[in-house]
C-alpha positions in Angstrom: 20.6 -19.0 -16.3 24.0 -20.2 -15.3 25.9 -18.4 -12.6 28.7 -16.1 -13.7 31.3 -18.7 -12.7 33.9 -20.1 -15.0 34.3 -23.1 -12.7 33.0 -26.6 -13.4 30.7 -26.1 -10.3 28.6 -23.6 -12.3 25.0 -24.5 -11.4 21.7 -23.8 -13.0 19.2 -21.8 -10.8 16.4 -24.3 -10.0 14.1 -24.7 -7.0 16.6 -27.2 -5.6 19.7 -25.0 -6.0 18.1 -21.6 -5.4 18.5 -21.6 -1.5 22.3 -22.3 -1.8 22.9 -19.8 -4.6 20.8 -17.1 -2.9 22.9 -17.7 0.3 26.0 -17.2 -1.7 24.6 -14.0 -3.1 23.8 -12.7 0.3 27.2 -13.7 1.5 28.9 -11.4 -1.0 26.5 -8.6 0.1 27.0 -9.0 3.8 30.7 -9.7 3.8 33.0 -6.8 4.4 35.9 -8.3 2.5 34.7 -11.2 0.2 32.7 -9.3 -2.5 32.2 -10.6 -6.1 30.6 -7.6 -7.8 30.3 -9.5 -11.1 28.3 -12.2 -9.4 26.1 -9.6 -7.6 25.5 -7.6 -10.8 24.5 -10.6 -12.7 22.2 -11.9 -10.0 20.5 -8.6 -9.8 19.9 -8.3 -13.5 18.3 -11.8 -13.6 16.3 -11.4 -10.4 14.8 -8.3 -11.9 13.8 -10.1 -15.1 10.2 -11.4 -14.6 10.9 -14.4 -16.9 13.9 -15.6 -15.1 14.2 -18.6 -12.9 15.6 -16.4 -10.1 12.5 -14.3 -10.1 10.2 -17.3 -10.2 12.0 -18.9 -7.3 11.7 -15.7 -5.2 8.0 -15.8 -5.8 7.7 -19.6 -5.1 9.6 -19.6 -1.9 8.3 -16.3 -0.4 11.8 -14.8 -0.1 12.5 -11.1 0.5 12.9 -10.1 -3.1 12.9 -6.4 -2.4 15.4 -6.5 0.4 17.8 -8.6 -1.6 17.5 -6.2 -4.6 18.0 -3.1 -2.5 21.0 -4.5 -0.7 22.7 -5.5 -3.9 22.0 -2.2 -5.6 23.5 -0.4 -2.5 26.6 -2.5 -2.7 27.1 -1.9 -6.4 26.4 1.9 -6.0 28.8 2.2 -3.1 31.6 0.2 -4.7 31.3 1.9 -8.1 31.3 5.3 -6.4 34.4 4.4 -4.4 36.2 3.2 -7.5 35.0 5.4 -10.5 36.9 3.3 -13.0 34.5 0.4 -12.5 31.6 2.4 -13.8 31.0 6.0 -15.0 28.6 8.1 -13.1 26.2 8.0 -15.9 26.1 4.2 -15.9 25.6 4.3 -12.0 22.6 6.6 -12.4 21.1 4.5 -15.3 21.5 1.4 -13.1 19.7 3.1 -10.2 16.9 4.4 -12.3 16.3 0.9 -13.8 16.0 -0.8 -10.4 14.0 2.1 -9.1 11.4 1.3 -11.8 11.6 -2.5 -10.8 10.9 -1.8 -7.1 8.1 0.7 -8.0 6.5 -1.8 -10.3 6.3 -4.2 -7.3 4.7 -1.6 -5.1 7.8 -1.6 -2.9 7.8 2.2 -2.5 9.7 2.2 0.8 12.5 0.3 -0.9 12.2 2.6 -3.9 12.9 5.6 -1.5 16.2 3.8 -0.7 17.1 3.9 -4.4 16.0 7.5 -4.4 18.6 8.3 -1.7 21.3 6.7 -3.7 20.2 8.7 -6.8 20.4 11.9 -4.8 23.9 10.9 -3.7 24.8 10.2 -7.3 23.8 13.8 -8.2 20.9 12.7 -10.4 19.6 16.3 -10.4 16.6 18.2 -9.1 14.8 18.1 -12.4 14.9 14.3 -12.5 13.7 14.1 -8.9 10.8 16.4 -9.7 10.0 14.2 -12.7 10.0 11.0 -10.5 7.5 12.8 -8.1 5.2 13.5 -10.9 5.6 10.4 -13.1 6.3 7.9 -10.2 5.4 8.8 -6.7 2.0 10.3 -7.7 0.9 7.0 -9.2 -0.1 8.6 -12.6 -1.4 5.3 -14.0 -3.8 5.1 -11.0 -5.4 8.5 -11.5 -5.5 8.0 -15.3 -7.3 4.7 -14.7 -9.7 6.4 -12.3 -10.5 9.0 -15.0 -11.3 6.2 -17.4 -13.4 4.5 -14.9 -15.2 7.7 -14.0 -15.9 8.3 -17.8 -17.3 4.7 -18.1 -19.5 5.1 -15.0 -21.1 8.4 -15.8 -21.3 7.6 -19.6 -23.8 4.8 -19.0 -27.4 5.9 -18.2 -28.1 2.5 -16.7 -25.2 2.9 -14.3 -26.3 6.4 -13.3 -29.9 5.2 -12.7 -28.6 2.3 -10.6 -26.3 4.6 -8.5 -29.2 7.0 -7.9 -31.4 4.2 -6.6 -28.7 2.9 -4.4 -28.0 6.3 -2.8 -31.8 7.0 -2.3 -32.9 7.2 1.4 -33.6 3.8 2.9 -31.6 1.8 0.4 -28.6 1.0 2.6 -26.2 3.5 1.2 -23.3 2.7 3.6 -23.6 -1.0 2.8 -23.4 -0.4 -0.9 -20.5 2.0 -0.5 -18.5 -0.5 1.7 -19.2 -3.4 -0.8 -17.9 -1.2 -3.7 -14.8 -0.3 -1.8 -14.2 -4.0 -0.8 -14.6 -4.9 -4.5 -12.1 -2.2 -5.4 -9.7 -3.5 -2.8 -9.9 -7.1 -4.0 -9.4 -6.1 -7.6 -6.4 -4.1 -6.7 -5.1 -6.9 -4.7 -5.1 -9.1 -7.8 -2.7 -6.7 -9.5 -0.5 -6.5 -6.5 -0.3 -10.2 -6.1 0.6 -10.6 -9.7 3.6 -8.4 -9.1 4.6 -9.4 -5.6 3.9 -13.2 -5.6 2.9 -15.3 -2.6 4.2 -12.9 0.1 0.7 -12.5 1.4 1.6 -10.1 4.2 3.2 -7.8 1.7 0.3 -8.3 -0.8 -2.2 -7.2 1.8 -0.1 -4.3 3.2 0.6 -2.9 -0.3 -3.0 -3.5 -1.4 -4.1 -1.4 1.6 -1.8 1.4 0.5 -3.0 1.2 -3.1 -6.7 1.4 -2.1 -6.0 4.3 0.2 -4.3 6.1 -2.7 -7.2 5.1 -5.0 -9.8 6.4 -2.6 -8.0 9.7 -2.5 -7.8 10.1 -6.2 -11.3 8.8 -6.9 -12.6 11.1 -4.2 -11.1 14.2 -5.7 -12.0 13.2 -9.2 -15.5 12.0 -8.3 -16.4 15.2 -6.4 -14.9 17.3 -9.2 -16.7 15.4 -12.0 -20.1 15.2 -10.0 -20.2 18.7 -8.6 -18.3 20.7 -11.1 -18.3 19.2 -14.6 -21.6 17.4 -14.5 -23.4 20.3 -12.9 -22.0 22.6 -15.6 -23.2 20.3 -18.3 -26.5 19.2 -16.7 -27.5 21.8 -14.2 -30.9 20.3 -13.6 -29.5 16.9 -12.5 -29.9 16.3 -8.8 -26.4 15.4 -7.7 -25.6 15.0 -4.0 -22.8 13.9 -1.8 -24.1 10.2 -1.7 -24.2 9.9 -5.4 -20.7 11.4 -5.7 -19.3 8.9 -3.2 -20.9 5.9 -5.0 -19.8 7.0 -8.4 -16.2 7.5 -7.2 -16.2 4.1 -5.5 -17.5 2.5 -8.7 -15.0 4.3 -10.8 -12.2 3.1 -8.5 -13.3 -0.5 -9.2 -13.5 0.2 -12.9 -10.0 1.7 -12.7 -8.6 -1.6 -11.3 -10.4 -3.5 -14.0 -8.7 -1.3 -16.6 -5.4 -1.9 -14.8 -5.8 -5.7 -15.0 -6.0 -5.4 -18.8 -3.1 -2.9 -18.7 -1.1 -5.9 -17.6 2.3 -4.9 -18.9 2.6 -2.0 -16.5 2.0 -1.7 -12.8 -0.1 1.1 -11.3 3.0 2.2 -9.4 5.5 2.0 -12.2 6.6 5.4 -13.4 5.3 6.7 -16.7 
């Protein structure tokens, strides 16, 4: 990608030029007077493209992708709101929704909340906010994957027999439960790292948030499945709390395996 410069100094974004060009982009954002909105908009669109050189350089050099994106979007939204002729309100809202999805896909939910504030200021409407709560903030792809994982776990007689043996008295139940949760955390971490890049602090922090949400979903679904649905279908089956916990943890691991094959979408990306 060539910078939106008509000048002969137009440079290609490469690992060698990335630092200087990003500094220029940040200069336009941080400056109170010198602001090139066309440059900022073009940079934002390319950095949000996972196949662009900007996006790859952000991943390579461990730069603050989410902060840069949010600051640029805030600048565009503010300037376009001040000068309506630059962009109609519908275009502003479409732009904000697009970058909301980009941040959500990267598990940058705190930054996505910043976009949410801008959408509220742009009068996006209560119905759209309620839809984002259901289709975005509730991580529907996660609980859908957990349901698929639970169906796979309970649909296998060998898996059921194995879980029953593991939760039997004297068979180190807590050890197996911890190992299953650690495996689910590492599988989820693979998906987060694929989205976030080499920012290991962010990868670890967001993976913890993902596994916490996964434990909540798998716990609710596991208890409901093991104590409500399965008891109704097979009332003589000796289900107990330990079996429900192990089956829920195993389902969470299966959910992340499903997610790894569902590679074109992030667990946190809205439906």
